[in-house]
Backbone as a printed PyTorch tensor [residue, N CA C, xyz], in Angstrom:
tensor([[[  0.8250,  -1.2270,  -0.1290],
         [  0.0070,  -0.0120,  -0.1180],
         [  0.8270,   1.1150,  -0.0490]],

        [[  2.1820,   1.0500,   0.5200],
         [  2.9180,   2.3410,   0.4610],
         [  2.9230,   2.9580,  -0.8550]],

        [[  3.0740,   2.2970,  -1.9000],
         [  3.2640,   2.8640,  -3.1390],
         [  2.0730,   3.4690,  -3.6360]],

        [[  0.8420,   3.1200,  -3.0410],
         [ -0.4140,   3.9300,  -3.2350],
         [ -0.2010,   5.5980,  -3.0860]],

        [[  0.5380,   5.5330,  -1.9630],
         [  0.6440,   7.2180,  -1.7090],
         [  1.4240,   7.9210,  -2.6860]],

        [[  2.3870,   7.6060,  -3.3860],
         [  3.0500,   7.8040,  -4.4560],
         [  2.0960,   8.2640,  -5.6560]],

        [[  1.2530,   7.0520,  -5.8340],
         [  0.0340,   7.4690,  -6.9980],
         [ -0.9580,   8.2950,  -6.7540]],

        [[ -1.4320,   8.3390,  -5.6060],
         [ -2.4560,   9.3440,  -5.1030],
         [ -1.9890,  10.8530,  -5.3510]],

        [[ -0.6370,  11.2280,  -4.8230],
         [ -0.0060,  12.2110,  -4.8610],
         [  0.2900,  12.7910,  -6.2320]],

        [[  0.1960,  11.7970,  -7.0510],
         [  0.4440,  12.3590,  -8.5480],
         [ -0.8380,  12.6000,  -9.3120]],

        [[ -1.6830,  11.3420,  -9.3430],
         [ -2.9100,  11.4640, -10.2060],
         [ -3.9640,  10.4830,  -9.5530]],

        [[ -5.0740,  10.8790,  -9.2940],
         [ -5.9590,  10.3020,  -8.5870],
         [ -7.3840,   9.8760,  -9.7100]],

        [[ -7.5530,   8.9160,  -9.8640],
         [ -8.9400,   8.5850, -10.8210],
         [-10.0370,   9.1930, -10.3020]],

        [[-10.9210,   9.6570, -11.0290],
         [-12.1480,  10.2710, -10.8070],
         [-13.0510,   9.5090,  -9.5390]],

        [[-12.9210,   8.4190,  -9.5410],
         [-14.0570,   7.5740,  -8.7500],
         [-13.1390,   7.6710,  -7.2090]],

        [[-11.7240,   7.7420,  -7.2520],
         [-11.1770,   7.9460,  -6.0660],
         [-11.6210,   9.4030,  -5.4250]],

        [[-11.5240,  10.2850,  -6.3070],
         [-11.8750,  11.7120,  -6.1520],
         [-13.0630,  11.5960,  -5.4240]],

        [[-14.1020,  10.9850,  -6.1010],
         [-15.3960,  10.9050,  -5.4010],
         [-15.3970,  10.2200,  -4.3000]],

        [[-14.7000,   9.0910,  -4.1760],
         [-14.5580,   8.4840,  -2.5440],
         [-14.1160,   9.3800,  -1.4370]],

        [[-13.2540,  10.6860,  -1.7970],
         [-12.5600,  11.5820,  -0.9900],
         [-13.4350,  12.2680,  -0.3810]],

        [[-14.8740,  12.3350,  -1.0200],
         [-15.8000,  13.1650,  -0.2800],
         [-16.5240,  12.3050,   0.5900]],

        [[-16.3170,  11.2420,   0.6740],
         [-16.8140,  10.4650,   1.9170],
         [-16.5400,  10.7700,   3.3090]],

        [[-17.4020,  10.6350,   4.2620],
         [-16.9710,  10.9280,   5.4970],
         [-15.6190,  10.3940,   6.1360]],

        [[-15.1440,  10.9580,   6.7320],
         [-13.6650,  10.2850,   7.3290],
         [-13.7320,   8.7990,   7.9720]],

        [[-15.1020,   8.6810,   8.7430],
         [-15.3160,   7.4330,   9.2800],
         [-15.4780,   6.2900,   8.5040]],

        [[-16.0830,   6.5610,   7.3610],
         [-16.3800,   5.5100,   6.2560],
         [-14.7920,   5.1900,   5.7060]],

        [[-14.0350,   6.1870,   5.2980],
         [-12.8880,   6.1520,   4.4380],
         [-12.1640,   5.2010,   5.6060]],

        [[-11.8340,   5.6150,   6.9170],
         [-10.9190,   5.0990,   7.8630],
         [-11.4740,   3.4990,   8.0680]],

        [[-12.7700,   3.1840,   8.0650],
         [-13.3030,   1.8280,   8.2880],
         [-12.9800,   0.9310,   7.0810]],

        [[-12.8760,   1.5900,   5.7500],
         [-12.7460,   0.6930,   4.7500],
         [-11.2550,   0.5290,   4.4300]],

        [[-10.3880,   1.6680,   4.8850],
         [ -8.9090,   1.5320,   4.9580],
         [ -8.6010,   0.3320,   5.7830]],

        [[ -9.0410,   0.2320,   6.9900],
         [ -8.4340,  -0.7040,   7.8650],
         [ -9.1830,  -1.9770,   7.4220]],

        [[ -9.9670,  -2.0320,   6.5550],
         [-10.7970,  -3.3840,   6.0070],
         [-10.0630,  -3.9550,   5.0200]],

        [[ -8.8320,  -3.0630,   4.4510],
         [ -8.0300,  -3.5330,   3.4800],
         [ -8.2530,  -2.7990,   2.0590]],

        [[ -9.4060,  -1.8010,   2.2420],
         [ -9.6090,  -1.4150,   0.4950],
         [ -8.3900,  -0.3070,   0.0890]],

        [[ -7.7370,  -0.7030,  -1.0510],
         [ -6.6840,  -0.0900,  -1.5650],
         [ -7.2840,   1.2720,  -2.2240]],

        [[ -8.4720,   1.3230,  -2.7710],
         [ -9.3310,   2.3620,  -3.1730],
         [ -9.7470,   3.3680,  -2.2570]],

        [[-10.0210,   2.9940,  -1.0750],
         [-10.1780,   3.9280,  -0.1710],
         [ -8.9370,   4.4770,   0.6020]],

        [[ -7.9690,   3.8340,   0.5830],
         [ -6.5640,   4.2390,   0.9750],
         [ -6.0980,   5.3040,  -0.2550]],

        [[ -6.2570,   4.8790,  -1.2180],
         [ -5.7760,   6.2660,  -2.2750],
         [ -6.6660,   7.4180,  -2.0770]],

        [[ -8.0130,   7.2350,  -1.9400],
         [ -9.1630,   8.4610,  -1.5310],
         [ -8.4140,   9.2490,  -0.2840]],

        [[ -8.0740,   8.3450,   0.5490],
         [ -7.9880,   8.9920,   2.0080],
         [ -6.4790,   9.9560,   1.7070]],

        [[ -5.6100,   9.4000,   0.9000],
         [ -4.4380,  10.0780,   0.8240],
         [ -4.7550,  11.4120,  -0.1790]],

        [[ -5.3930,  11.3430,  -1.0470],
         [ -5.9840,  12.1070,  -2.1490],
         [ -6.5750,  13.1950,  -1.1720]],

        [[ -7.5810,  12.8640,  -0.1930],
         [ -8.3580,  13.9110,   0.5890],
         [ -7.1430,  14.9180,   1.1020]],

        [[ -6.2220,  14.0340,   1.7520],
         [ -5.4090,  14.9530,   2.5890],
         [ -4.2250,  15.3290,   2.1430]],

        [[ -3.7610,  15.1800,   0.7360],
         [ -2.3380,  15.3410,   0.4890],
         [ -2.0520,  16.6760,   0.3570]],

        [[ -2.8690,  17.4130,   0.1540],
         [ -2.6400,  19.1010,   0.0890],
         [ -2.4250,  19.6400,   1.4490]],

        [[ -2.8970,  19.1080,   2.3950],
         [ -2.7360,  19.3380,   3.8170],
         [ -1.3370,  18.8100,   4.3400]],

        [[ -0.8340,  17.6840,   3.7100],
         [  0.2860,  17.2870,   4.3560],
         [  1.3960,  17.8530,   3.5450]],

        [[  1.1920,  18.0710,   2.2420],
         [  2.2690,  18.8810,   1.4620],
         [  2.2810,  20.5190,   2.0300]],

        [[  1.3470,  20.9110,   2.4900],
         [  1.4580,  22.4010,   2.7030],
         [  2.3990,  22.5790,   3.9240]],

        [[  2.4100,  21.5370,   4.8980],
         [  3.1950,  21.7080,   6.1300],
         [  4.7900,  21.9480,   5.8020]],

        [[  5.1880,  21.0070,   5.2660],
         [  6.7060,  21.1330,   4.8720],
         [  7.0530,  22.3810,   3.8990]],

        [[  6.0980,  22.6610,   3.0980],
         [  6.1690,  23.8110,   2.2830],
         [  6.4960,  25.2140,   3.1370]],

        [[  5.4620,  25.0530,   4.1050],
         [  5.3980,  26.3840,   4.9710],
         [  6.7770,  26.3810,   6.1190]],

        [[  7.4320,  25.3160,   6.1940],
         [  8.7230,  25.1230,   6.9330],
         [  9.8830,  25.3830,   5.9270]],

        [[  9.5970,  25.6330,   4.5790],
         [ 10.6600,  25.9680,   3.7920],
         [ 11.4940,  24.9740,   2.9830]],

        [[ 10.9420,  23.6940,   3.1090],
         [ 11.6390,  22.6790,   2.5050],
         [ 11.4770,  22.7370,   1.1020]],

        [[ 12.3350,  22.1000,   0.4610],
         [ 12.2420,  22.0090,  -1.1210],
         [ 11.3760,  20.8790,  -1.5070]],

        [[ 11.0320,  20.8480,  -2.6300],
         [ 10.0750,  20.1390,  -3.2540],
         [ 10.3130,  18.4230,  -2.9950]],

        [[ 11.4870,  18.0350,  -3.0930],
         [ 12.1300,  16.8080,  -2.8440],
         [ 12.0710,  16.4050,  -1.5530]],

        [[ 12.2410,  17.2890,  -0.5660],
         [ 12.3670,  16.9820,   0.7490],
         [ 10.7950,  16.9760,   1.1590]],

        [[ 10.0280,  17.7960,   0.6420],
         [  8.4950,  17.5930,   1.1480],
         [  7.8880,  16.4260,   0.6040]],

        [[  8.2910,  15.7920,  -0.4730],
         [  8.0720,  14.5930,  -0.9620],
         [  8.3280,  13.3640,  -0.1400]],

        [[  9.7320,  13.8540,   0.3750],
         [ 10.1250,  12.6920,   1.4070],
         [  9.3210,  12.5210,   2.8140]],

        [[  8.8460,  13.7510,   3.1420],
         [  8.1650,  13.9990,   4.3290],
         [  6.7110,  13.2980,   4.3780]],

        [[  6.2230,  13.8830,   2.7680],
         [  4.9410,  13.2980,   2.6350],
         [  4.9090,  11.6340,   2.5570]],

        [[  5.7770,  10.9450,   2.0150],
         [  6.2240,   9.6050,   2.1450],
         [  6.3320,   9.0430,   3.3240]],

        [[  6.8910,   9.7170,   4.5450],
         [  6.9430,   9.1220,   5.6700],
         [  5.7050,   9.3290,   6.5300]],

        [[  4.9030,  10.5440,   6.2540],
         [  3.4960,  10.7380,   7.0410],
         [  2.6080,   9.5150,   6.2000]],

        [[  2.7160,   9.2500,   5.1000],
         [  1.7480,   8.3020,   4.6540],
         [  2.0760,   6.7890,   5.2220]],

        [[  3.2890,   6.4740,   5.4260],
         [  3.8510,   5.1190,   5.9920],
         [  3.3180,   5.1630,   7.6260]],

        [[  3.3680,   6.4230,   8.1600],
         [  2.9640,   6.0840,   9.7320],
         [  1.5140,   6.0020,   9.7100]],

        [[  0.9590,   6.9200,   8.6270],
         [ -0.5080,   6.8580,   8.6910],
         [ -0.9220,   5.5250,   8.4860]],

        [[ -0.3710,   4.6800,   7.5090],
         [ -0.9880,   3.4240,   7.2140],
         [ -0.6160,   2.3900,   8.5480]],

        [[  0.3520,   2.5840,   9.2870],
         [  0.6270,   1.7730,  10.3260],
         [ -0.1400,   2.0640,  11.5890]],

        [[ -0.5200,   3.5270,  11.8460],
         [ -1.1230,   3.9730,  13.0020],
         [ -2.8130,   3.9590,  12.7790]],

        [[ -3.0650,   3.8030,  11.6720],
         [ -4.4250,   4.3340,  11.3740],
         [ -5.5530,   3.2360,  12.2190]],

        [[ -5.2870,   1.8280,  12.4330],
         [ -6.0550,   0.9220,  13.1940],
         [ -6.0300,   1.3250,  14.4020]],

        [[ -5.1510,   2.3960,  14.9390],
         [ -5.1750,   2.6740,  16.6600],
         [ -5.7040,   3.8830,  16.6530]],

        [[ -6.2830,   4.5950,  15.6900],
         [ -6.8080,   5.8140,  15.9600],
         [ -8.1600,   5.8140,  16.6610]],

        [[ -8.2090,   6.3830,  17.7690],
         [ -9.5130,   6.2150,  18.4880],
         [-10.4870,   7.1970,  18.3720]],

        [[-10.4400,   8.4440,  17.7920],
         [-11.4800,   9.0760,  17.3870],
         [-11.0970,   9.4870,  16.0330]],

        [[-11.9700,   9.2360,  15.0150],
         [-11.8250,   9.6710,  13.6430],
         [-11.9340,  11.0250,  13.6050]],

        [[-12.6880,  11.9250,  14.5000],
         [-12.6880,  13.1690,  14.1380],
         [-11.2210,  13.9580,  14.2510]],

        [[-10.5180,  13.2430,  15.0020],
         [ -9.2200,  13.7600,  15.4800],
         [ -8.2600,  13.5600,  14.3620]],

        [[ -8.3740,  12.7020,  13.0160],
         [ -7.7100,  12.3140,  12.0250],
         [ -6.8770,  13.5560,  11.5500]],

        [[ -7.5310,  14.6530,  11.1780],
         [ -6.8020,  15.8770,  10.3030],
         [ -5.7760,  16.4860,  11.2690]],

        [[ -6.0240,  16.6530,  12.6120],
         [ -5.3330,  16.9280,  13.5800],
         [ -3.9480,  16.2900,  13.6310]],

        [[ -4.4910,  15.2080,  13.7620],
         [ -3.3500,  14.0390,  14.0170],
         [ -2.2500,  14.0410,  12.7050]],

        [[ -3.0120,  14.1670,  11.6160],
         [ -2.0060,  14.3150,  10.5120],
         [ -1.0190,  15.5920,  10.5000]],

        [[ -1.5200,  16.4530,  10.8720],
         [ -1.0200,  17.6720,  10.8250],
         [  0.3790,  17.7420,  11.9930]],

        [[ -0.2590,  17.2120,  13.2770],
         [  0.9980,  17.0580,  14.2120],
         [  2.2730,  15.8970,  13.8270]],

        [[  1.8040,  14.6680,  13.3410],
         [  2.7290,  14.1200,  12.5760],
         [  3.5870,  14.7290,  11.6230]],

        [[  2.7740,  15.2430,  10.6770],
         [  3.7310,  16.1160,   9.6270],
         [  4.5880,  16.9370,  10.0860]],

        [[  4.1390,  17.9580,  11.1350],
         [  5.0540,  18.9690,  11.7960],
         [  6.0310,  18.2500,  12.6950]],

        [[  5.8950,  17.0780,  13.2350],
         [  6.9710,  16.4640,  13.8970],
         [  8.2270,  15.8080,  12.8050]],

        [[  7.5800,  15.4090,  11.4700],
         [  8.5360,  14.8380,  10.5720],
         [  9.3160,  16.0800,  10.2330]],

        [[  8.4710,  17.1820,   9.9260],
         [  9.4360,  18.3840,   9.6960],
         [ 10.2750,  18.7510,  10.4640]],

        [[ 10.0010,  18.9530,  11.7370],
         [ 11.1980,  19.2030,  12.7930],
         [ 12.3460,  18.1930,  12.9030]],

        [[ 12.0940,  17.0870,  12.5960],
         [ 13.1530,  16.2700,  13.0520],
         [ 14.1240,  16.1150,  11.6030]],

        [[ 13.3660,  16.2050,  10.5220],
         [ 14.2900,  16.4370,   9.3930],
         [ 15.0350,  17.7030,   9.1040]],

        [[ 14.5120,  18.5820,   9.5730],
         [ 15.2160,  19.9460,   9.7900],
         [ 16.1530,  19.8630,  10.8480]],

        [[ 16.3210,  18.9880,  11.9160],
         [ 17.3580,  18.8520,  12.7790],
         [ 18.4750,  18.2630,  12.0380]],

        [[ 17.9490,  17.1160,  11.3930],
         [ 18.9250,  16.2780,  10.6960],
         [ 19.5980,  16.9610,   9.8200]],

        [[ 19.0640,  17.8960,   8.9770],
         [ 20.0240,  18.6000,   8.0880],
         [ 20.7700,  19.5270,   8.6180]],

        [[ 20.4210,  20.1880,   9.9430],
         [ 21.4940,  20.8640,  10.3560],
         [ 22.6490,  20.3950,  10.9800]],

        [[ 22.4640,  19.0280,  11.5440],
         [ 23.5650,  18.3370,  11.9610],
         [ 24.6620,  18.2800,  11.1060]],

        [[ 24.2000,  18.1830,   9.7890],
         [ 25.3480,  18.1930,   8.5430],
         [ 25.9410,  19.3270,   8.1100]],

        [[ 25.2140,  20.4150,   8.7200],
         [ 25.8650,  21.9290,   8.4200],
         [ 26.6880,  22.1710,   9.6780]],

        [[ 28.0910,  22.1640,   9.1650],
         [ 29.1240,  22.6310,  10.1840],
         [ 28.9090,  24.0490,  10.8410]],

        [[ 28.8890,  24.2120,  11.9840],
         [ 28.9030,  25.4890,  12.6470],
         [ 27.5540,  26.4250,  12.0110]],

        [[ 26.4400,  26.1860,  11.6760],
         [ 25.3230,  26.7150,  10.7880],
         [ 24.8910,  27.7160,  12.1340]],

        [[ 24.7440,  28.8580,  11.7240],
         [ 24.7030,  29.8120,  12.4570],
         [ 22.9310,  29.8220,  12.4500]],

        [[ 22.2430,  29.5900,  11.6940],
         [ 20.6870,  29.4570,  12.0950],
         [ 20.2350,  28.4390,  12.6600]],

        [[ 21.1350,  27.3100,  12.9900],
         [ 20.5850,  26.2020,  13.7150],
         [ 19.8580,  26.4330,  14.9870]],

        [[ 20.7280,  27.1930,  15.8820],
         [ 20.4100,  27.7180,  17.0750],
         [ 19.2150,  28.5680,  17.0890]],

        [[ 19.1960,  29.3360,  16.0730],
         [ 18.1450,  30.2820,  16.0610],
         [ 16.8900,  29.6320,  15.7440]],

        [[ 16.9380,  28.6300,  14.9580],
         [ 15.7880,  27.6690,  14.4120],
         [ 15.1580,  26.9270,  15.6780]],

        [[ 16.1350,  26.2150,  16.7250],
         [ 15.5270,  25.4730,  17.6590],
         [ 14.8410,  26.5160,  18.5020]],

        [[ 15.4170,  27.8860,  18.9440],
         [ 14.9380,  28.6310,  19.9080],
         [ 13.6080,  29.1260,  19.4100]],

        [[ 13.2670,  28.9940,  17.9800],
         [ 11.8800,  29.7660,  17.4980],
         [ 10.8180,  28.5990,  17.1850]],

        [[ 11.3880,  27.2630,  17.3480],
         [ 10.5180,  26.2290,  16.7570],
         [  9.1460,  26.2970,  17.4910]],

        [[  9.2040,  26.1410,  18.8080],
         [  7.6780,  26.0050,  19.5840],
         [  6.8560,  27.1730,  19.1130]],

        [[  7.0940,  28.6590,  18.7480],
         [  6.3860,  29.3710,  18.1420],
         [  6.0330,  29.4070,  16.8600]],

        [[  7.0320,  28.9580,  16.2680],
         [  6.8820,  28.8680,  14.6630],
         [  5.9700,  27.7370,  14.3230]],

        [[  6.1190,  26.5210,  15.0300],
         [  5.3590,  25.3510,  14.8870],
         [  3.8010,  25.6230,  15.2070]],

        [[  3.7380,  26.1920,  16.0780],
         [  2.3120,  26.3910,  16.6180],
         [  1.4610,  27.4750,  15.3810]],

        [[  2.4150,  28.5830,  14.7720],
         [  1.7560,  29.2950,  13.8000],
         [  1.3780,  28.5720,  12.7060]],

        [[  2.3450,  27.4550,  12.4750],
         [  2.1220,  26.8040,  11.0940],
         [  1.1300,  25.8640,  11.4010]],

        [[  0.7450,  25.0980,  12.4660],
         [ -0.2840,  24.3390,  12.6000],
         [ -1.5380,  24.9580,  12.4120]],

        [[ -1.5330,  26.2020,  13.0710],
         [ -2.8530,  27.0760,  13.1460],
         [ -3.1240,  27.5850,  11.6750]],

        [[ -2.2260,  27.7940,  11.0170],
         [ -2.5720,  28.1110,   9.6330],
         [ -2.8490,  27.0890,   8.6860]],

        [[ -2.2660,  25.5880,   8.9500],
         [ -2.7130,  24.5840,   8.1620],
         [ -4.0110,  24.0850,   8.4650]],

        [[ -4.4990,  24.1020,   9.6420],
         [ -5.8660,  23.7760,  10.1950],
         [ -6.7760,  24.7370,   9.4530]],

        [[ -6.5480,  26.2130,   9.5660],
         [ -7.5870,  26.9820,   8.7730],
         [ -7.5900,  26.7310,   7.3630]],

        [[ -6.5430,  26.3030,   6.7410],
         [ -6.5240,  26.0480,   5.4660],
         [ -7.4930,  24.9570,   5.1410]],

        [[ -7.1220,  23.6900,   5.8810],
         [ -7.6930,  22.4530,   5.8500],
         [ -9.5030,  22.7560,   6.0990]],

        [[ -9.6980,  23.6520,   7.0980],
         [-11.0540,  23.8020,   7.4440],
         [-11.8380,  24.3270,   6.0530]],

        [[-11.0720,  25.4020,   5.3830],
         [-11.4890,  25.7510,   3.9770],
         [-11.6420,  24.8430,   2.9500]],

        [[-10.5620,  23.8380,   2.8260],
         [-10.7050,  22.7950,   1.9930],
         [-11.7990,  21.7150,   1.9820]],

        [[-12.0200,  21.5870,   3.8180],
         [-13.2240,  20.5190,   3.8060],
         [-14.5910,  21.3720,   3.6250]],

        [[-14.6180,  22.5510,   3.8000],
         [-15.9150,  23.4000,   3.6470],
         [-16.3360,  23.4480,   2.0240]],

        [[-15.1000,  23.6940,   1.3730],
         [-15.3940,  23.5120,  -0.2150],
         [-15.6670,  22.3610,  -0.5670]],

        [[-15.1010,  21.2080,  -0.1910],
         [-15.7380,  19.9140,  -0.6130],
         [-16.9710,  19.4620,  -0.4140]],

        [[-17.4800,  20.1770,   0.5310],
         [-19.0310,  19.8140,   0.9530],
         [-19.9470,  20.8330,   0.3180]],

        [[-19.5720,  21.8110,  -0.4620],
         [-20.4520,  22.3920,  -1.3430],
         [-20.9000,  21.5960,  -2.5170]],

        [[-22.2590,  21.9960,  -2.9520],
         [-22.6180,  21.2350,  -4.1770],
         [-21.8120,  21.3770,  -5.3970]],

        [[-21.6420,  20.3140,  -6.1030],
         [-20.6310,  20.4800,  -7.1700],
         [-20.8170,  21.8020,  -8.1570]],

        [[-21.6830,  22.3220,  -8.4080],
         [-21.8780,  23.5250,  -9.2740],
         [-21.1350,  24.6150,  -8.5250]],

        [[-21.6430,  24.8230,  -7.2400],
         [-20.9110,  25.8840,  -6.2160],
         [-19.4050,  25.5410,  -6.0900]],

        [[-18.9930,  24.5610,  -6.0100],
         [-17.7090,  24.2160,  -5.8730],
         [-17.0650,  24.8180,  -7.0010]],

        [[-17.5660,  24.5310,  -8.3120],
         [-16.6960,  24.4300,  -9.6240],
         [-16.7480,  26.0320,  -9.7140]],

        [[-17.7760,  26.8540,  -9.4680],
         [-18.0090,  27.9130,  -9.7000],
         [-17.0120,  29.2370,  -8.5890]],

        [[-16.9310,  28.3710,  -7.5310],
         [-15.8240,  29.1760,  -6.6690],
         [-14.4370,  29.0150,  -6.9960]],

        [[-14.2760,  27.7370,  -7.4200],
         [-12.8040,  27.4310,  -7.7940],
         [-12.5860,  28.5320,  -9.2410]],

        [[-13.6680,  28.5260, -10.0880],
         [-13.3390,  29.4040, -11.3990],
         [-13.1090,  30.6880, -11.0190]],

        [[-13.9540,  31.1570, -10.1390],
         [-13.9960,  32.6830,  -9.6570],
         [-12.6040,  33.0600,  -8.8320]],

        [[-12.4020,  32.0970,  -8.0340],
         [-11.4920,  32.3720,  -7.0160],
         [ -9.8440,  31.8430,  -7.0910]],

        [[ -9.9300,  30.5880,  -7.6640],
         [ -8.8920,  29.9920,  -7.5420],
         [ -8.2130,  29.7190,  -8.9020]],

        [[ -8.7990,  30.0890, -10.1200],
         [ -8.2110,  29.8180, -11.5740],
         [ -7.3550,  30.8210, -11.8100]],

        [[ -6.1470,  30.5460, -12.2950],
         [ -5.3780,  31.7560, -12.9670],
         [ -5.1290,  31.4580, -14.5870]],

        [[ -4.8190,  32.1430, -15.4650],
         [ -5.6390,  33.4970, -15.2120],
         [ -7.0080,  33.8840, -14.8080]],

        [[ -7.4550,  34.6390, -14.2690],
         [ -8.8800,  34.8500, -13.9890],
         [ -9.6080,  34.7890, -15.3830]],

        [[-10.6170,  33.7490, -15.0740],
         [-11.5870,  33.6790, -16.0560],
         [-12.7330,  34.6190, -16.5310]],

        [[-13.1160,  34.8910, -17.7370],
         [-14.0480,  35.9420, -18.0250],
         [-15.6830,  35.2710, -17.6980]],

        [[-16.3400,  35.9180, -17.2630],
         [-17.7400,  35.6690, -16.7850],
         [-18.3750,  34.8370, -17.9170]],

        [[-18.0800,  35.2580, -19.3360],
         [-19.0450,  34.5900, -20.3650],
         [-18.2950,  32.9910, -20.4760]],

        [[-17.0130,  32.8920, -20.2570],
         [-16.4670,  31.6020, -20.0740],
         [-16.8540,  30.8370, -18.8330]],

        [[-16.9450,  31.2410, -17.9140],
         [-17.5490,  30.4980, -16.6430],
         [-19.0630,  29.9760, -16.8600]],

        [[-19.7850,  31.1200, -17.5530],
         [-21.2030,  30.6250, -17.8770],
         [-21.1410,  29.7160, -18.9980]],

        [[-20.3630,  29.6350, -19.6910],
         [-20.5100,  28.6280, -20.8570],
         [-20.1930,  27.3140, -20.2200]],

        [[-19.2910,  27.1120, -19.2850],
         [-18.8080,  26.0670, -18.8820],
         [-19.8690,  25.4180, -17.8470]],

        [[-20.4180,  26.1240, -17.2590],
         [-21.6450,  25.9800, -16.3390],
         [-22.7650,  25.6960, -16.8630]],

        [[-22.8900,  26.1920, -18.0230],
         [-24.1780,  26.2290, -18.5720],
         [-25.2600,  26.9640, -17.8910]],

        [[-24.9010,  28.4240, -17.6330],
         [-25.8660,  29.3210, -17.0350],
         [-25.6940,  30.3910, -17.6990]],

        [[-26.8040,  31.2720, -17.4020],
         [-26.5400,  32.6970, -18.0240],
         [-25.6020,  33.6710, -17.2720]],

        [[-25.2050,  34.4330, -18.0300],
         [-24.0420,  35.2960, -17.4270],
         [-24.4710,  36.2210, -16.4880]],

        [[-25.5980,  36.6170, -16.6460],
         [-26.4270,  37.4760, -15.4540],
         [-26.8250,  36.9290, -14.2870]],

        [[-26.8950,  35.3740, -14.2770],
         [-27.0140,  34.8570, -13.0080],
         [-25.7740,  34.6090, -12.0840]],

        [[-24.4340,  34.6480, -12.7970],
         [-23.3700,  34.2870, -12.0270],
         [-23.3890,  35.3040, -10.5680]],

        [[-23.6830,  36.3830, -10.5490],
         [-23.4580,  37.3720,  -9.3300],
         [-24.6090,  36.7940,  -8.2490]],

        [[-25.7740,  36.3290,  -8.5000],
         [-26.6230,  35.6610,  -7.6370],
         [-26.2720,  34.3740,  -7.1260]],

        [[-25.6530,  33.3820,  -8.1420],
         [-25.3270,  31.9170,  -7.6490],
         [-24.1040,  32.2470,  -6.7460]],

        [[-23.1060,  32.9790,  -7.2400],
         [-21.9640,  33.2470,  -6.3630],
         [-22.3700,  33.5420,  -4.9370]],

        [[-23.1120,  34.5370,  -4.6860],
         [-23.4730,  35.1110,  -3.4420],
         [-24.2260,  33.8230,  -2.6400]],

        [[-24.9620,  33.2670,  -3.2670],
         [-25.6260,  32.0520,  -2.5400],
         [-24.5640,  30.8810,  -2.1460]],

        [[-23.5980,  30.6750,  -2.9920],
         [-22.4620,  29.7210,  -2.4830],
         [-21.7630,  29.9960,  -1.6370]],

        [[-21.3790,  31.5740,  -1.6430],
         [-20.3280,  31.8410,  -0.6640],
         [-20.9240,  32.0650,   0.8100]],

        [[-22.4930,  32.0880,   0.5720],
         [-23.1990,  32.1330,   1.9330],
         [-23.0530,  30.8270,   2.6700]],

        [[-23.2740,  29.6100,   1.7740],
         [-23.2920,  28.2170,   2.0920],
         [-22.0530,  28.0440,   2.7820]],

        [[-20.7650,  28.4360,   1.8940],
         [-19.4730,  28.2580,   2.4740],
         [-19.0970,  29.0980,   3.6340]],

        [[-19.6910,  30.2580,   3.8260],
         [-19.3190,  30.9600,   5.0410],
         [-20.3180,  30.1890,   6.3480]],

        [[-21.4980,  29.5660,   6.0110],
         [-22.1740,  29.0370,   7.1350],
         [-21.4670,  27.6720,   7.5040]],

        [[-20.7400,  26.9420,   6.5730],
         [-20.0150,  25.7780,   7.2670],
         [-18.8690,  26.2100,   7.6170]],

        [[-18.3320,  27.1410,   7.3310],
         [-16.9930,  27.3680,   8.0120],
         [-17.1900,  27.8400,   9.4520]],

        [[-18.1660,  28.7610,   9.7080],
         [-18.6980,  29.1700,  10.9550],
         [-19.2160,  27.9960,  11.8920]],

        [[-19.6700,  27.2430,  11.3300],
         [-20.3400,  25.5590,  11.8430],
         [-18.8180,  24.7620,  12.3450]],

        [[-17.5890,  25.0820,  11.8190],
         [-16.5280,  24.2910,  12.0500],
         [-15.7830,  25.0080,  12.9400]],

        [[-16.2140,  26.6670,  13.2310],
         [-15.4420,  27.3860,  14.1850],
         [-14.2870,  27.9350,  13.6100]],

        [[-14.3650,  28.1650,  12.2000],
         [-13.4770,  28.8660,  11.4980],
         [-13.6180,  30.3610,  11.8860]],

        [[-12.3830,  30.6540,  12.1120],
         [-12.3990,  32.3590,  12.6780],
         [-12.1450,  33.1570,  11.4870]]])
């Protein structure tokens, strides 16, 4: 199953993408039951969260991939021991931050008299706390986005995530709606997103 984490990180089939929308309880149950499809979907669901943390620590793409693999391996071995499924995202963040800290320590041991090493150790607690808080907020937003109806999710992505910015005519044609209705639908979708974020305690 470890190789599945690499595949999920690169490209995930549409049916795995659909499974990623399942509640964590169902994904975890099927993963423990030996479903490779559920495992791919679980990794797909949380890959952005995992990758975001080493990036925030300033790791290279290669180092971030290594950390991603290490977290996936630990997730595979520890998932059956998880007591509360609701704690899964936070557990993933804590494990990833732990891997980042130890990798940074290993790198610094190979650098002779690195003046940044002591400064990093002294600033680590506050820095790690800030990174985890930021990662948690981003994950709340990703989860809230995933729970939007498909058309809302696609519209929000096209309006606020796609680069370069798409013209309204193109958005309307893609969604099969009138250009004049985009503003109303956007307002309704953002209202749903805001409500879901408030429900999760997003500040």
